[in-house]
N, CA, C and O atoms as a DFTB+ gen file, in Angstrom:
488 C
 N C O
     1  1       0.818      -1.200       0.000
     2  2       0.000       0.000       0.000
     3  2       0.859       1.259       0.000
     4  3       0.528       2.239      -0.667
     5  1       1.965       1.235       0.750
     6  2       2.833       2.408       0.798
     7  2       3.449       2.703      -0.565
     8  3       3.640       3.864      -0.927
     9  1       3.764       1.627      -1.334
    10  2       4.320       1.809      -2.674
    11  2       3.321       2.555      -3.549
    12  3       3.696       3.472      -4.280
    13  1       2.046       2.164      -3.478
    14  2       1.004       2.811      -4.273
    15  2       0.865       4.276      -3.880
    16  3       0.710       5.139      -4.743
    17  1       0.920       4.561      -2.576
    18  2       0.811       5.940      -2.110
    19  2       1.983       6.772      -2.628
    20  3       1.807       7.924      -3.024
    21  1       3.167       6.185      -2.622
    22  2       4.337       6.898      -3.128
    23  2       4.239       7.178      -4.613
    24  3       4.610       8.260      -5.068
    25  1       3.737       6.201      -5.382
    26  2       3.544       6.403      -6.822
    27  2       2.518       7.484      -7.092
    28  3       2.701       8.317      -7.980
    29  1       1.435       7.469      -6.322
    30  2       0.383       8.470      -6.490
    31  2       0.924       9.858      -6.186
    32  3       0.641      10.806      -6.919
    33  1       1.692       9.987      -5.122
    34  2       2.277      11.273      -4.760
    35  2       3.241      11.739      -5.850
    36  3       3.250      12.918      -6.204
    37  1       4.041      10.836      -6.377
    38  2       4.977      11.194      -7.450
    39  2       4.215      11.671      -8.686
    40  3       4.622      12.636      -9.332
    41  1       3.122      11.005      -9.013
    42  2       2.304      11.391     -10.166
    43  2       1.717      12.798      -9.969
    44  3       1.734      13.612     -10.892
    45  1       1.208      13.073      -8.786
    46  2       0.627      14.388      -8.490
    47  2       1.696      15.468      -8.559
    48  3       1.483      16.520      -9.162
    49  1       2.835      15.211      -7.946
    50  2       3.927      16.197      -7.968
    51  2       4.442      16.428      -9.380
    52  3       4.746      17.559      -9.758
    53  1       4.538      15.368     -10.150
    54  2       4.984      15.500     -11.529
    55  2       4.036      16.403     -12.311
    56  3       4.482      17.208     -13.128
    57  1       2.735      16.277     -12.068
    58  2       1.752      17.134     -12.728
    59  2       1.870      18.578     -12.305
    60  3       1.642      19.485     -13.105
    61  1       2.224      18.799     -11.056
    62  2       2.385      20.166     -10.557
    63  2       3.651      20.787     -11.133
    64  3       3.658      21.955     -11.524
    65  1       4.712      20.005     -11.181
    66  2       6.004      20.521     -11.641
    67  2       6.000      20.768     -13.149
    68  3       6.398      21.843     -13.598
    69  1       5.561      19.794     -13.928
    70  2       5.567      19.953     -15.384
    71  2       4.434      19.123     -15.994
    72  3       4.626      17.972     -16.388
    73  1       3.271      19.728     -16.060
    74  2       2.078      19.025     -16.528
    75  2       2.194      18.526     -17.972
    76  3       1.790      17.393     -18.236
    77  1       2.723      19.307     -18.921
    78  2       2.838      18.796     -20.295
    79  2       3.724      17.557     -20.410
    80  3       3.423      16.657     -21.195
    81  1       4.812      17.498     -19.639
    82  2       5.683      16.317     -19.672
    83  2       4.926      15.118     -19.118
    84  3       4.964      14.034     -19.699
    85  1       4.238      15.311     -17.992
    86  2       3.466      14.209     -17.408
    87  2       2.434      13.691     -18.394
    88  3       2.275      12.481     -18.549
    89  1       1.724      14.610     -19.069
    90  2       0.671      14.195     -19.984
    91  2       1.230      13.541     -21.245
    92  3       0.598      12.643     -21.801
    93  1       2.402      13.975     -21.704
    94  2       3.059      13.300     -22.836
    95  2       3.426      11.870     -22.444
    96  3       3.278      10.948     -23.245
    97  1       3.901      11.688     -21.221
    98  2       4.216      10.349     -20.718
    99  2       2.954       9.483     -20.659
   100  3       2.999       8.299     -20.993
   101  1       1.839      10.065     -20.239
   102  2       0.588       9.310     -20.145
   103  2       0.086       8.884     -21.523
   104  3      -0.421       7.774     -21.681
   105  1       0.224       9.757     -22.519
   106  2      -0.168       9.388     -23.885
   107  2       0.728       8.255     -24.381
   108  3       0.244       7.278     -24.953
   109  1       2.025       8.391     -24.161
   110  2       2.965       7.348     -24.587
   111  2       2.649       6.022     -23.892
   112  3       2.691       4.961     -24.515
   113  1       2.339       6.092     -22.622
   114  2       1.994       4.882     -21.870
   115  2       0.767       4.209     -22.481
   116  3       0.750       2.993     -22.669
   117  1      -0.263       5.006     -22.791
   118  2      -1.480       4.432     -23.387
   119  2      -1.174       3.818     -24.753
   120  3      -1.751       2.789     -25.103
   121  1      -0.283       4.427     -25.525
   122  2       0.058       3.905     -26.853
   123  2       0.886       2.628     -26.775
   124  3       0.832       1.796     -27.681
   125  1       1.646       2.469     -25.705
   126  2       2.541       1.313     -25.630
   127  2       1.939       0.130     -24.877
   128  3       2.568      -0.924     -24.792
   129  1       0.740       0.283     -24.332
   130  2       0.074      -0.865     -23.709
   131  2      -0.211      -1.904     -24.780
   132  3      -0.294      -1.571     -25.963
   133  1      -0.358      -3.124     -24.388
   134  2      -0.666      -4.199     -25.318
   135  2      -1.945      -3.874     -26.090
   136  3      -2.925      -3.406     -25.510
   137  1      -1.928      -4.122     -27.380
   138  2      -3.097      -3.826     -28.212
   139  2      -4.310      -4.659     -27.813
   140  3      -5.442      -4.304     -28.138
   141  1      -4.079      -5.761     -27.113
   142  2      -5.194      -6.599     -26.661
   143  2      -5.759      -6.114     -25.323
   144  3      -6.780      -6.620     -24.858
   145  1      -5.098      -5.144     -24.714
   146  2      -5.559      -4.609     -23.428
   147  2      -6.743      -3.671     -23.673
   148  3      -6.596      -2.645     -24.336
   149  1      -7.906      -4.020     -23.142
   150  2      -9.120      -3.237     -23.401
   151  2      -9.051      -1.843     -22.795
   152  3      -9.703      -0.925     -23.291
   153  1      -8.283      -1.671     -21.745
   154  2      -8.208      -0.353     -21.110
   155  2      -7.404       0.626     -21.959
   156  3      -7.529       1.839     -21.789
   157  1      -6.588       0.116     -22.865
   158  2      -5.751       0.952     -23.729
   159  2      -6.590       1.953     -24.510
   160  3      -6.272       3.141     -24.547
   161  1      -7.665       1.472     -25.136
   162  2      -8.533       2.337     -25.931
   163  2      -9.159       3.418     -25.068
   164  3      -9.183       4.589     -25.446
   165  1      -9.660       3.026     -23.919
   166  2     -10.305       3.991     -23.029
   167  2      -9.321       5.048     -22.544
   168  3      -9.646       6.235     -22.518
   169  1      -8.123       4.624     -22.162
   170  2      -7.116       5.574     -21.692
   171  2      -6.742       6.572     -22.783
   172  3      -6.701       7.780     -22.551
   173  1      -6.474       6.051     -23.962
   174  2      -6.039       6.917     -25.051
   175  2      -7.123       7.924     -25.428
   176  3      -6.844       9.117     -25.548
   177  1      -8.339       7.459     -25.612
   178  2      -9.416       8.368     -26.004
   179  2      -9.708       9.385     -24.907
   180  3      -9.846      10.574     -25.195
   181  1      -9.805       8.945     -23.666
   182  2     -10.144       9.893     -22.591
   183  2      -9.063      10.959     -22.443
   184  3      -9.369      12.129     -22.213
   185  1      -7.806      10.559     -22.572
   186  2      -6.728      11.547     -22.445
   187  2      -6.707      12.505     -23.621
   188  3      -6.593      13.717     -23.436
   189  1      -6.814      11.971     -24.827
   190  2      -6.778      12.851     -26.005
   191  2      -7.960      13.814     -26.032
   192  3      -7.796      14.983     -26.380
   193  1      -9.140      13.341     -25.671
   194  2     -10.308      14.234     -25.659
   195  2     -10.116      15.338     -24.624
   196  3     -10.401      16.503     -24.902
   197  1      -9.642      14.988     -23.450
   198  2      -9.428      15.981     -22.391
   199  2      -8.416      17.039     -22.839
   200  3      -8.641      18.233     -22.644
   201  1      -7.317      16.611     -23.430
   202  2      -6.276      17.552     -23.854
   203  2      -6.713      18.366     -25.067
   204  3      -6.322      19.523     -25.216
   205  1      -7.518      17.766     -25.927
   206  2      -7.979      18.420     -27.148
   207  2      -8.705      19.733     -26.846
   208  3      -8.581      20.693     -27.608
   209  1      -9.446      19.786     -25.766
   210  2     -10.247      20.969     -25.455
   211  2      -9.440      22.094     -24.840
   212  3      -9.950      23.206     -24.706
   213  1      -8.202      21.843     -24.465
   214  2      -7.315      22.883     -23.945
   215  2      -6.172      23.037     -24.946
   216  3      -5.100      22.452     -24.794
   217  1      -6.437      23.840     -25.968
   218  2      -5.511      23.919     -27.096
   219  2      -4.083      24.290     -26.712
   220  3      -3.155      23.626     -27.174
   221  1      -3.857      25.317     -25.889
   222  2      -2.458      25.626     -25.528
   223  2      -1.771      24.456     -24.812
   224  3      -0.591      24.187     -25.037
   225  1      -2.514      23.773     -23.958
   226  2      -1.932      22.629     -23.252
   227  2      -1.636      21.492     -24.227
   228  3      -0.593      20.846     -24.120
   229  1      -2.535      21.241     -25.173
   230  2      -2.308      20.188     -26.175
   231  2      -1.053      20.491     -26.984
   232  3      -0.254      19.593     -27.251
   233  1      -0.875      21.738     -27.373
   234  2       0.327      22.115     -28.124
   235  2       1.585      21.881     -27.284
   236  3       2.608      21.437     -27.804
   237  1       1.507      22.182     -25.984
   238  2       2.658      21.955     -25.092
   239  2       2.940      20.452     -24.951
   240  3       4.099      20.038     -24.925
   241  1       1.887      19.642     -24.861
   242  2       2.062      18.190     -24.774
   243  2       2.723      17.666     -26.045
   244  3       3.644      16.852     -25.977
   245  1       2.256      18.130     -27.203
   246  2       2.823      17.675     -28.474
   247  2       4.302      18.055     -28.579
   248  3       5.116      17.275     -29.073
   249  1       4.638      19.251     -28.114
   250  2       6.038      19.691     -28.127
   251  2       6.886      18.792     -27.223
   252  3       7.970      18.362     -27.617
   253  1       6.395      18.508     -26.013
   254  2       7.131      17.649     -25.084
   255  2       7.245      16.224     -25.614
   256  3       8.277      15.576     -25.442
   257  1       6.182      15.736     -26.261
   258  2       6.206      14.382     -26.837
   259  2       7.299      14.298     -27.901
   260  3       8.075      13.344     -27.934
   261  1       7.348      15.307     -28.768
   262  2       8.362      15.340     -29.835
   263  2       9.769      15.395     -29.236
   264  3      10.671      14.701     -29.705
   265  1       9.957      16.225     -28.193
   266  2      11.279      16.340     -27.552
   267  2      11.702      15.038     -26.881
   268  3      12.866      14.645     -26.956
   269  1      10.768      14.381     -26.234
   270  2      11.088      13.174     -25.452
   271  2      11.227      11.928     -26.316
   272  3      12.117      11.110     -26.084
   273  1      10.345      11.775     -27.322
   274  2      10.302      10.521     -28.089
   275  2      10.801      10.662     -29.533
   276  3      10.903       9.664     -30.247
   277  1      11.107      11.873     -29.962
   278  2      11.684      12.074     -31.288
   279  2      10.720      11.879     -32.443
   280  3      11.150      11.691     -33.581
   281  1       9.447      11.918     -32.174
   282  2       8.437      11.792     -33.222
   283  2       7.232      12.655     -32.859
   284  3       6.988      12.950     -31.689
   285  1       6.492      13.047     -33.878
   286  2       5.290      13.837     -33.630
   287  2       4.242      12.956     -32.954
   288  3       4.087      11.785     -33.301
   289  1       3.530      13.523     -31.992
   290  2       2.514      12.751     -31.283
   291  2       1.428      12.248     -32.234
   292  3       0.962      11.117     -32.097
   293  1       1.027      13.074     -33.188
   294  2      -0.008      12.667     -34.144
   295  2       0.454      11.450     -34.955
   296  3      -0.338      10.548     -35.222
   297  1       1.717      11.425     -35.341
   298  2       2.267      10.287     -36.085
   299  2       2.276       9.045     -35.202
   300  3       1.920       7.956     -35.653
   301  1       2.681       9.206     -33.947
   302  2       2.705       8.066     -33.019
   303  2       1.295       7.512     -32.807
   304  3       1.107       6.298     -32.734
   305  1       0.314       8.397     -32.709
   306  2      -1.075       7.953     -32.541
   307  2      -1.541       7.232     -33.804
   308  3      -2.191       6.191     -33.714
   309  1      -1.217       7.773     -34.981
   310  2      -1.601       7.129     -36.240
   311  2      -0.998       5.730     -36.340
   312  3      -1.679       4.779     -36.725
   313  1       0.285       5.611     -35.990
   314  2       0.967       4.318     -36.096
   315  2       0.548       3.340     -34.995
   316  3       0.650       2.126     -35.174
   317  1       0.082       3.856     -33.871
   318  2      -0.274       2.999     -32.749
   319  2      -1.738       2.597     -32.695
   320  3      -2.152       1.856     -31.804
   321  1      -2.522       3.086     -33.650
   322  2      -3.951       2.778     -33.663
   323  2      -4.352       2.353     -35.068
   324  3      -3.555       2.426     -36.003
   325  1      -5.599       1.909     -35.206
   326  2      -6.081       1.537     -36.537
   327  2      -7.601       1.688     -36.579
   328  3      -8.265       1.818     -35.551
   329  1      -8.114       1.667     -37.780
   330  2      -9.563       1.713     -37.959
   331  2     -10.150       3.086     -37.697
   332  3      -9.437       4.088     -37.647
   333  1     -11.462       3.111     -37.532
   334  2     -12.166       4.379     -37.322
   335  2     -11.783       5.040     -36.008
   336  3     -11.600       6.256     -35.952
   337  1     -11.659       4.240     -34.945
   338  2     -11.303       4.863     -33.667
   339  2      -9.886       5.405     -33.727
   340  3      -9.587       6.404     -33.074
   341  1      -9.003       4.769     -34.496
   342  2      -7.647       5.285     -34.663
   343  2      -7.637       6.609     -35.395
   344  3      -6.893       7.521     -35.036
   345  1      -8.467       6.712     -36.425
   346  2      -8.588       7.975     -37.155
   347  2      -9.145       9.058     -36.234
   348  3      -8.692      10.202     -36.263
   349  1     -10.135       8.687     -35.416
   350  2     -10.705       9.619     -34.444
   351  2      -9.617      10.132     -33.504
   352  3      -9.516      11.336     -33.268
   353  1      -8.804       9.222     -32.969
   354  2      -7.724       9.614     -32.061
   355  2      -6.709      10.520     -32.757
   356  3      -6.244      11.507     -32.186
   357  1      -6.379      10.174     -33.978
   358  2      -5.417      10.996     -34.730
   359  2      -5.952      12.409     -34.936
   360  3      -5.212      13.383     -34.795
   361  1      -7.229      12.520     -35.269
   362  2      -7.818      13.836     -35.513
   363  2      -7.917      14.671     -34.240
   364  3      -7.970      15.898     -34.310
   365  1      -7.943      14.028     -33.090
   366  2      -7.926      14.783     -31.829
   367  2      -6.605      15.509     -31.633
   368  3      -6.533      16.473     -30.871
   369  1      -5.564      15.055     -32.314
   370  2      -4.246      15.687     -32.207
   371  2      -4.097      16.889     -33.135
   372  3      -3.148      17.660     -32.997
   373  1      -5.015      17.055     -34.070
   374  2      -4.931      18.130     -35.052
   375  2      -5.338      19.444     -34.405
   376  3      -6.296      19.498     -33.634
   377  1      -4.621      20.476     -34.716
   378  2      -4.938      21.790     -34.161
   379  2      -6.261      22.291     -34.725
   380  3      -6.475      22.320     -35.936
   381  1      -7.143      22.686     -33.805
   382  2      -8.444      23.205     -34.208
   383  2      -8.341      24.690     -34.539
   384  3      -7.312      25.330     -34.320
   385  1      -9.422      25.206     -35.063
   386  2      -9.506      26.642     -35.313
   387  2      -9.551      27.362     -33.970
   388  3      -9.713      26.728     -32.927
   389  1      -9.409      28.660     -33.995
   390  2      -9.363      29.465     -32.776
   391  2     -10.600      29.342     -31.910
   392  3     -11.688      29.027     -32.391
   393  1     -10.417      29.594     -30.641
   394  2     -11.502      29.506     -29.674
   395  2     -12.219      30.839     -29.483
   396  3     -13.332      30.877     -28.958
   397  1     -11.600      31.908     -29.896
   398  2     -12.149      33.213     -29.590
   399  2     -13.407      33.501     -30.420
   400  3     -13.513      33.109     -31.582
   401  1     -14.334      34.184     -29.793
   402  2     -15.575      34.586     -30.460
   403  2     -15.392      36.036     -30.868
   404  3     -15.095      36.881     -30.024
   405  1     -15.560      36.331     -32.112
   406  2     -15.316      37.681     -32.600
   407  2     -16.497      38.609     -32.354
   408  3     -16.310      39.761     -31.963
   409  1     -17.713      38.117     -32.580
   410  2     -18.885      38.968     -32.408
   411  2     -20.101      38.074     -32.209
   412  3     -20.276      37.061     -32.886
   413  1     -20.923      38.477     -31.269
   414  2     -22.154      37.739     -31.018
   415  2     -23.304      38.723     -31.119
   416  3     -23.328      39.744     -30.432
   417  1     -24.262      38.402     -31.989
   418  2     -25.450      39.243     -32.116
   419  2     -26.670      38.347     -32.179
   420  3     -26.608      37.217     -32.664
   421  1     -27.747      38.855     -31.697
   422  2     -29.001      38.121     -31.804
   423  2     -29.411      38.059     -33.265
   424  3     -29.072      38.952     -34.042
   425  1     -30.126      37.030     -33.640
   426  2     -30.525      36.833     -35.031
   427  2     -31.372      37.991     -35.516
   428  3     -31.157      38.485     -36.622
   429  1     -32.339      38.441     -34.709
   430  2     -33.209      39.535     -35.157
   431  2     -32.415      40.829     -35.342
   432  3     -32.724      41.608     -36.244
   433  1     -31.395      41.076     -34.506
   434  2     -30.545      42.250     -34.689
   435  2     -29.759      42.142     -35.994
   436  3     -29.605      43.128     -36.716
   437  1     -29.271      40.958     -36.289
   438  2     -28.520      40.726     -37.511
   439  2     -29.400      40.979     -38.731
   440  3     -28.971      41.618     -39.691
   441  1     -30.634      40.472     -38.688
   442  2     -31.555      40.659     -39.810
   443  2     -31.892      42.132     -39.995
   444  3     -31.950      42.609     -41.128
   445  1     -32.117      42.870     -38.893
   446  2     -32.414      44.313     -38.999
   447  2     -31.242      45.067     -39.601
   448  3     -31.437      45.940     -40.447
   449  1     -30.019      44.739     -39.173
   450  2     -28.858      45.451     -39.713
   451  2     -28.656      45.102     -41.187
   452  3     -28.214      45.952     -41.960
   453  1     -28.968      43.878     -41.588
   454  2     -28.855      43.484     -42.997
   455  2     -29.843      44.254     -43.851
   456  3     -29.515      44.664     -44.964
   457  1     -31.051      44.454     -43.343
   458  2     -32.074      45.216     -44.070
   459  2     -31.627      46.653     -44.210
   460  3     -31.787      47.237     -45.282
   461  1     -31.064      47.253     -43.154
   462  2     -30.582      48.647     -43.223
   463  2     -29.465      48.780     -44.237
   464  3     -29.408      49.773     -44.963
   465  1     -28.583      47.810     -44.301
   466  2     -27.470      47.874     -45.258
   467  2     -28.015      47.792     -46.681
   468  3     -27.546      48.506     -47.567
   469  1     -28.998      46.929     -46.902
   470  2     -29.597      46.791     -48.234
   471  2     -30.257      48.099     -48.643
   472  3     -30.129      48.508     -49.797
   473  1     -30.962      48.769     -47.731
   474  2     -31.633      50.031     -48.041
   475  2     -30.625      51.102     -48.399
   476  3     -30.857      51.894     -49.313
   477  1     -29.485      51.137     -47.674
   478  2     -28.460      52.144     -47.968
   479  2     -27.836      51.941     -49.338
   480  3     -27.471      52.903     -50.013
   481  1     -27.717      50.685     -49.744
   482  2     -27.077      50.378     -51.026
   483  2     -27.971      50.744     -52.203
   484  3     -27.473      50.916     -53.316
   485  1     -29.258      50.867     -51.992
   486  2     -30.178      51.224     -53.092
   487  2     -30.121      52.644     -53.387
   488  3     -30.824      53.118     -54.279
């Protein structure tokens, strides 16, 4: 039990000290588990989905993965998976479009402004 507590503490501290390195290690661990291990799929998908939604963190993980393992994380995911779920995992590594919202307007306001612009152009 003490060994498990020590491992857990090391994992927590590693996340505090350098979260992108820890997460790159976790992705690598999920990729290197036996392909017959059912938990492998769950680990890989849950980690990639979680990181995918935090774009700056995902970019930091990919950078650390490349530095540590000498290959792009997306390539490692492509080579370590197959089929539709493998393609899904690979696409989670792709950089998404920006998160920022440029302008939000209600639909009726948008329609009114479009009508005003049309009237001015006539």
